[in-house]
C-alpha positions in Angstrom: 96.3 14.4 58.6 98.5 16.0 55.9 101.8 16.1 55.6 103.1 18.6 52.6 107.5 18.7 52.1 109.7 20.9 49.1 112.9 21.1 49.1 114.0 23.0 45.6 117.6 24.3 44.2 115.5 27.5 42.9 112.5 27.4 44.8 111.0 25.3 47.0 106.6 25.7 47.7 105.0 23.3 49.9 101.3 23.7 50.7 98.3 22.0 52.3 94.8 22.1 53.1 92.8 20.1 55.2 89.5 19.9 56.1 86.9 17.9 58.8 83.6 18.6 58.2 80.4 17.1 60.1 77.5 19.2 58.5 74.1 20.6 60.1 72.5 17.2 58.3 74.7 14.9 60.7 71.9 14.9 63.1 71.2 12.7 66.1 67.4 12.7 66.8 64.8 10.9 69.1 61.5 11.9 68.3 57.8 11.1 69.4 55.0 13.2 67.6 51.8 11.0 68.4 50.2 10.4 71.6 51.4 7.9 73.6 50.1 6.0 76.5 52.0 3.3 78.2 51.1 1.4 82.0 55.6 1.5 81.9 57.8 4.2 82.1 58.8 6.3 78.7 62.5 7.0 78.3 63.2 9.3 74.5 67.1 9.4 74.4 69.7 11.0 72.2 73.6 10.9 72.5 76.2 12.5 70.3 79.0 12.2 69.8 80.5 14.4 66.9 84.6 15.0 66.5 86.7 16.8 63.8 90.1 17.3 63.8 92.1 18.4 61.0 96.3 18.5 61.3 98.6 19.6 58.5 102.7 19.5 58.7 104.3 21.9 55.7 107.7 22.3 55.2 109.4 24.2 52.4 113.1 24.9 51.7 115.2 26.1 48.7 116.8 30.2 47.5 112.6 30.7 47.8 111.3 28.8 50.5 107.3 29.0 51.0 105.1 27.1 53.1 101.2 27.8 53.4 98.8 25.7 55.6 95.2 26.1 55.9 92.8 23.9 57.6 89.3 24.0 58.9 87.1 21.9 61.5 83.9 22.4 61.7 80.8 20.8 63.6 77.0 21.6 62.2 75.2 18.1 63.8 72.6 18.5 66.3 71.4 16.0 68.9 67.6 16.4 70.0 65.4 14.4 71.6 61.8 15.1 71.5 58.0 14.8 72.5 55.1 16.6 71.0 51.8 14.4 71.3 49.7 13.8 74.3 51.1 11.0 77.2 49.2 8.9 79.7 49.5 6.1 82.1 53.1 6.3 82.4 55.2 5.4 85.6 57.7 8.0 84.8 59.1 10.3 81.9 62.8 10.6 81.0 63.5 13.2 77.6 67.1 13.1 77.4 69.8 14.6 75.3 73.4 14.2 75.7 75.9 15.8 73.5 79.8 16.2 73.0 81.6 18.2 70.1 84.9 18.6 69.9 86.7 20.7 66.6 90.5 20.7 66.6 92.8 22.3 63.7 96.6 22.4 64.1 98.8 23.8 61.7 102.5 23.6 61.7 104.9 25.8 59.3 108.2 25.9 58.6 110.5 27.3 56.0 114.1 28.1 55.1 116.0 29.8 51.8 117.5 32.5 50.9 114.2 34.0 51.4 111.6 32.4 53.5 108.3 32.7 53.9 105.2 30.7 56.0 101.8 30.6 57.6 99.1 29.4 58.2 95.1 29.2 59.2 93.5 27.4 61.6 89.9 27.2 62.3 87.8 25.6 64.4 83.9 25.9 64.4 80.9 24.3 66.3 78.3 26.0 64.6 74.4 27.7 65.7 73.6 24.5 64.0 75.4 21.9 66.6 72.9 22.3 69.4 71.9 19.6 72.0 68.0 20.2 72.8 66.0 18.1 75.1 62.2 19.5 75.0 58.6 18.4 75.3 56.5 21.2 72.6 53.3 20.3 73.5 50.9 17.5 73.8 48.2 17.1 77.5 50.5 15.1 79.8 48.0 12.5 82.4 50.8 10.9 84.2 49.2 10.2 87.4 52.5 10.1 90.3 54.9 9.8 87.6 57.9 12.1 88.3 58.6 13.7 84.7 62.8 15.4 83.8 63.5 17.0 80.5 67.3 17.2 80.3 70.0 18.4 78.2 73.4 18.7 78.6 76.1 19.6 76.3 80.1 20.2 75.9 81.7 21.7 73.5 85.7 22.1 72.8 86.7 24.4 69.8 91.0 24.5 69.9 92.8 26.1 66.9 96.4 25.9 67.1 98.9 27.3 64.4 103.0 27.2 64.9 105.6 28.1 62.2 108.6 29.6 61.3 110.7 31.1 58.3 114.6 31.3 58.7 116.9 32.7 56.0 120.4 34.6 54.5 118.3 37.1 53.0 114.5 38.1 54.4 112.3 36.2 56.0 108.2 36.4 57.0 106.0 34.1 59.1 102.7 34.5 60.1 99.9 32.4 62.1 95.8 33.0 62.3 94.4 30.3 64.7 90.5 31.1 65.1 88.5 28.8 67.7 84.7 29.9 67.5 82.0 28.0 69.8 78.1 28.9 69.4 76.3 25.7 70.0 73.4 25.8 72.5 72.2 23.7 75.1 68.5 23.5 75.7 65.7 22.0 77.9 62.9 22.9 77.4 58.8 21.4 78.9 55.7 23.3 76.8 53.2 20.8 77.5 50.1 20.8 79.3 49.2 19.7 82.7 45.6 20.7 84.5 45.2 19.0 87.2 48.3 18.5 90.1 47.7 15.4 92.2 46.5 13.6 89.3 48.9 15.0 86.1 51.8 13.9 87.6 54.2 13.9 90.5 57.5 16.4 90.0 58.4 18.2 87.2 62.6 18.8 86.6 64.2 20.5 83.8 67.8 20.7 83.3 70.3 22.3 81.0 74.2 21.4 81.7 76.7 23.2 79.4 80.3 22.9 78.9 82.0 25.5 76.1 86.0 25.4 76.3 87.3 27.5 72.8 91.1 28.2 72.6 93.2 29.7 70.3 97.0 29.7 70.1 100.0 30.6 67.8 104.0 30.1 68.4 106.0 32.1 65.4 109.8 32.7 64.8 111.9 34.6 61.9 115.2 34.9 61.5 116.5 37.1 58.2 119.9 38.4 58.1 118.9 41.7 56.4 115.5 41.4 57.1 112.3 39.7 59.0 109.1 39.7 60.7 107.3 37.7 62.4 102.8 38.4 63.1 100.0 36.4 64.7 96.7 36.8 65.3 94.5 34.6 67.5 90.7 34.7 67.5 88.7 32.6 70.8 84.7 33.1 71.0 81.9 31.6 72.6 79.3 33.6 71.0 75.9 35.1 72.1 73.9 31.8 70.6 76.0 29.2 72.7 73.7 29.6 75.3 72.7 27.2 78.5 68.7 27.4 78.5 66.6 25.5 81.2 62.5 26.4 80.3 59.1 25.8 81.0 57.5 27.9 77.9 54.1 27.8 76.7 51.4 25.4 78.4 51.1 25.1 82.1 52.2 23.0 85.0 50.2 21.2 87.9 52.1 18.7 90.1 52.0 17.6 93.4 55.2 17.7 94.8 58.3 20.2 93.3 59.0 21.9 90.2 62.8 22.8 89.1 63.9 24.1 86.3 67.8 24.5 87.1 70.8 25.4 83.9 74.1 25.5 85.4 77.6 24.8 83.7 79.7 21.5 84.4 83.5 21.2 84.7 84.3 17.5 82.4 87.2 17.7 83.9 86.5 16.7 87.2 83.0 15.4 86.3 81.6 18.1 89.1 78.3 19.1 88.5 77.9 23.0 88.9 81.5 23.5 88.9 82.3 24.6 85.2 82.5 27.7 82.7 82.8 29.1 79.8 86.2 29.7 78.7 87.7 31.6 75.8 91.4 31.9 75.9 93.7 33.1 72.9 97.8 33.4 73.2 100.3 34.5 70.9 103.7 34.0 71.5 106.2 35.1 68.5 110.0 36.9 67.8 112.1 38.2 65.0 115.7 38.6 64.6 117.6 40.3 62.0 119.1 43.5 60.9 115.8 45.2 60.2 113.3 43.3 62.1 110.0 43.8 63.5 106.9 41.2 65.2 103.6 41.6 66.2 101.2 39.4 68.5 97.5 40.2 69.0 95.0 38.1 70.7 91.0 38.3 71.3 88.6 36.4 73.7 85.1 37.0 73.9 82.7 35.3 76.1 79.0 35.9 74.9 76.5 33.0 75.9 74.5 32.8 78.7 73.0 30.9 80.8 69.4 30.9 81.9 66.4 28.9 83.8 63.0 30.8 82.7 59.5 30.1 83.5 57.0 31.9 81.0 54.5 29.3 81.2 52.3 28.7 84.4 53.0 26.9 87.2 49.7 26.4 88.4 50.0 23.9 91.2 53.1 22.2 93.2 54.2 21.2 96.4 57.6 23.7 96.3 59.2 25.6 93.4 63.2 26.2 92.3 64.1 28.0 89.2 68.2 28.4 89.5 71.1 28.9 87.0 75.0 29.4 87.3 77.3 30.4 85.7 80.8 31.5 85.7 82.9 33.5 82.7 86.4 33.3 81.7 87.7 35.0 78.7 91.4 35.4 78.9 94.1 36.1 76.6 97.8 36.6 76.4 100.7 38.0 74.0 104.7 38.4 73.9 106.5 39.4 70.5 109.9 39.8 70.9 112.4 41.9 68.3 116.5 41.6 68.0 118.3 43.7 65.4 119.9 46.7 64.6 116.1 48.2 64.1 113.9 46.3 65.6 110.3 47.1 66.4 107.5 44.8 68.4 103.9 45.3 69.1 100.9 43.7 71.2 97.0 43.9 71.3 95.1 42.2 73.6 91.5 42.1 73.9 89.7 40.1 76.7 85.6 40.6 76.6 82.9 39.0 78.9 80.0 40.7 76.5 76.1 42.1 77.7 74.8 38.9 76.7 76.4 36.5 78.6 74.2 37.1 81.4 73.1 34.6 84.5 69.8 35.0 85.2 66.4 33.5 85.7 62.7 34.5 84.7 59.8 33.1 87.2 55.8 33.6 86.3 54.1 31.3 89.3 50.8 31.2 89.2 50.3 28.6 92.8 53.9 28.5 94.3 52.1 25.7 96.7 54.8 24.8 99.7 57.1 27.6 98.7 59.0 29.8 95.8 63.3 29.3 95.9 65.2 31.3 92.9 68.6 32.2 92.4 70.8 33.5 90.0 74.6 33.2 90.8 77.8 34.0 88.8 
């Protein structure tokens, strides 16, 4: 966090730049690459909690007062639990990845003078490297009577706030630019090889749970006796790579009981499973006053992350099969622009988009459904 202030009889100029970055090298991983033989349970687990926060307050005053803040918060670290070798003898197997990412940028910029100008740019980003992944990428599995689970649970929150204002006796300008972006995925995949259902495993669960919330907001004001201008642009985006996917990939599955492939969104506020959503919210509110004055507020929100339950490999033997995907997408924008003066102009622009990549669907390839096949896609 930073605080920057400047006061001068002539010019008062204050600036602040803060950066909080968790890079793509800050991974949390639990991996097994060789063969494993055990007569007890096998657990492969990775848990990561990443918080990147930048906050800045800027104030400037003088005959000419200028205050500028530039903030960046970014998370690129991955959480991954994986196996790739042969597994035999285990009484139960759990491969689990749990990740929680919070990127927050908050800025405040105030300037006062005969002539005043203020601005702030706040950026909060969860990159496409900040994935939460639980995966079985290969190997032959011989775990008689064992329940096998591969689960990935991830929560991504990006919040960007830019507030401020300028006041002057002559002319004042204030501009705020918040941007929040989420691109990290949550993926659970089983791509091992099972041959004989009664012998190889009891059951298989592949589950992915995600939650993405991107919020960008700005409040701005400018007042000048002769003239003033206030502007803001807020962008909140959940990108096409921010998918939630549960998948049986290459290889084959043969179990004596159930196969479940389930992808959905959780609600972390209520700890309710399958009741969450991908939510992108952008809001700008501002006003200006003076003899000649203008205000422009623009807000854009986009949700483009899919929720998928896929079966690409073969399910050779099972008692029952359930393939389910459930998701909800919300893109919300809000603007308010006010101008007061002898000559006053105000304008707004809003865009809220749930993109073509934000699908909720299942894909299945079944050799033998055994006792029954159930698949659903619900949005």
